[in-house]
Steps between C-alpha positions, in 0.01 A plus 500: 500500500828526306806480723807709419797274565828694505733209583473133587743218577497195727528715812333835434193656346512876443175667392321830472228531761195676355369811671192414704579132551567341837845351549357222717146378570310671782148502645359676191562187289595725210745376237859504627834475322644213704207271418510592130872425481453162667235416241736616226777268624264209550371533145835571331686209661202267548575475871281268708373610842597825669755731337763667718564870442667703772383855573806692616371859480173684438353800326184679610189423298500834316876492435618336179849405397779243514471203735709185541370165624703194599433167332691304766523525878879540475460800270234646730719481809801648322298788356351569843851510646605752234213724603606476865860576403389798288643353179188584300451825313138614460401816317159658455342779302253705701294809426448720805290807562681833485852589388794328666869599502719323245642254753403381845572252776227390741547321831217417739396235747180330382258276683208306359151502648383145431131581547503795261754333268670837487843626602594812695811699579609424853828493687792268571308329782184404313614494138752360255747716311387583146742659252459607139669731252329673211582699190243727339482428127244759396186697577151493352243754613527491881662156529853360507623181335762343725741209468510328839770266630399302807766434762252310720173320432230606745123472463371782275839667547506725193140603549543585868828685471392730217168567671688589818688782323176636353526342155269195490508278194240590239204265538593399854184596689608283795791734569354837412467535124187664360553359149240239411701276269735203519790513742799644311768259615685251279787261582699551182837343582624202698855370532621199697746212494388177339461257792689220322733647236577814706468710184366850561163535327336829404140553388337826398160587350302820454145565621252492214171569678315797344547709816878507432472635144554859613849403620613302193729780379698487824543122472636544146758755616607283792528178301 
């Protein structure tokens, strides 16, 4: 499978995660991005033995988009600290059911049910604060294309919060959608500080899966 490398140096590897691919191996034994990237590095640099590649964040299987991996443990720890200190900027495109207002701010407390592998809206006692902001870019039939900025990074956060206000993501049958197609969620932009040089890095890509074609005109206007 061809890998889409967006940036690479001695410390970082920034790639596009394909829609439908696992970020990390699980019990299904399906192909995962982390393993493929380790094989890529092993082959490219003729590395003997095990290849180190640090996983510092994740995307759900059906979510594609920008991901960064650390090629050294120092880079991994510094990137993880940036996430904790909220120095990352992560933006997503999502298509939700129904028509949303032009702008919105969502705050909920979310908790994860480990057995169901599903998150729910709870309260301050049993959940963690989840915050996002969104801007509606356009409408198509009875759906809204939204640009989402995450302020926190909770499990299934975008999916849960939009479902909670009655606008589940298109294709998200786990959280209430009736649309039988791929999950319409794409991590299109990522910005962070280089762990060594301290330079601010910005990466942005557009979704190109066929399910997004109906929204291409809005992407052109925005970009």
